[in-house]
C-alpha positions as CSV (number, residue, x, y, z in Angstrom):
1,M,132.7,104.8,57.0
2,K,133.4,104.3,53.3
3,K,131.3,106.2,50.8
4,L,131.1,105.5,47.0
5,D,132.7,108.3,45.0
6,S,130.0,110.8,43.9
7,E,131.5,110.6,40.4
8,F,130.8,106.8,40.2
9,K,129.2,106.0,36.8
10,Y,126.2,103.6,37.1
11,L,125.0,101.5,34.1
12,V,127.3,103.2,31.6
13,D,126.4,101.0,28.6
14,M,122.6,101.4,29.2
15,Y,122.8,105.2,29.5
16,E,124.9,105.3,26.3
17,D,122.5,103.1,24.3
18,P,119.3,104.8,23.1
19,Y,117.6,101.4,23.0
20,F,117.1,101.8,26.8
21,P,114.8,104.7,27.8
22,T,116.7,107.0,30.1
23,F,113.8,107.3,32.5
24,L,113.7,103.5,32.9
25,V,117.5,103.3,33.4
26,D,117.1,105.9,36.1
27,K,114.5,103.7,37.8
28,L,116.8,100.8,37.6
29,K,119.7,102.9,39.0
30,L,117.7,103.9,42.0
31,H,117.4,100.3,43.1
32,I,121.2,99.9,42.9
33,V,121.7,103.2,44.7
34,K,119.5,102.0,47.6
35,V,121.9,99.1,48.1
36,V,124.9,101.4,48.0
37,H,123.3,103.6,50.7
38,F,122.5,100.6,52.8
39,I,126.2,99.5,52.6
40,E,127.4,103.0,53.4
41,E,125.1,103.3,56.4
42,N,126.8,100.7,58.6
43,T,128.7,97.5,58.9
44,Y,126.4,94.7,57.8
45,T,127.0,91.0,57.4
46,I,127.5,89.5,54.0
47,E,124.1,87.8,54.5
48,E,122.3,91.1,55.2
49,I,123.9,92.7,52.1
50,Q,122.9,89.7,50.0
51,E,119.3,90.2,51.2
52,K,119.4,93.8,49.9
53,L,120.9,92.6,46.7
54,D,118.1,90.1,46.3
55,E,115.5,92.9,47.0
56,M,117.3,95.0,44.4
57,T,117.3,92.2,41.8
58,L,113.6,91.4,42.4
59,A,112.7,95.1,41.9
60,I,114.7,95.2,38.7
61,N,112.8,92.1,37.6
62,E,109.6,94.1,38.1
63,L,110.8,96.7,35.6
64,Q,110.8,94.2,32.7
65,N,107.2,94.9,31.7
66,E,107.9,98.7,31.6
67,F,110.9,98.1,29.4
68,D,108.7,95.9,27.1
69,Q,106.0,98.6,27.0
70,N,108.7,101.1,25.8
71,D,110.1,98.8,23.0
72,S,113.1,97.8,25.0
73,E,114.1,94.9,27.3
74,I,116.5,93.9,29.9
75,E,118.8,91.8,27.6
76,T,122.5,91.1,27.1
77,V,123.7,94.7,27.1
78,A,121.6,95.5,30.1
79,R,122.6,92.3,32.0
80,D,126.3,93.1,31.4
81,S,125.8,96.8,32.4
82,I,123.9,95.8,35.6
83,G,126.4,93.1,36.4
84,T,129.4,95.4,35.8
85,T,128.0,98.1,38.0
86,V,127.2,95.8,40.9
87,E,130.5,94.1,40.6
88,E,132.4,97.4,40.7
89,I,130.4,98.4,43.8
90,L,131.1,95.1,45.6
91,H,134.8,95.5,44.7
92,Y,134.9,99.1,45.9
93,F,133.4,98.1,49.3
94,E,135.7,95.0,49.4
95,L,132.7,92.7,49.7
96,D,133.4,89.1,49.0
97,I,130.3,88.3,47.1
98,D,130.5,86.7,43.6
99,I,128.6,88.6,41.0
100,E,126.5,85.6,40.0
101,E,125.5,85.2,43.7
102,A,124.9,88.9,44.1
103,I,122.2,89.0,41.3
104,R,121.1,85.4,41.8
105,E,117.4,86.4,41.7
106,R,117.5,87.8,38.2
107,E,115.0,86.8,35.6
108,W,116.9,88.6,32.8
């Protein structure tokens, strides 16, 4: 059973940019970590993993108001950071899911 390296860096650009409140980036990261734990738990079909990615993306969509309330938003840097993080995870687990498909439910 493959595990993601404990040193893996999530959402690097968002954590490095003070425009994004750390506590909100942490919330966003938790949604991604849930998908990682799901993938690590067992062997799932691509469809089941995509369902979890959709759930993750919808949960991230829900955070947009909180970002707005904290004078921030899920914009270009955030989109790229989320996309890069998810893409690296998919690559690590050798999952054949295109990044655009993986985060297809996004509203950001």
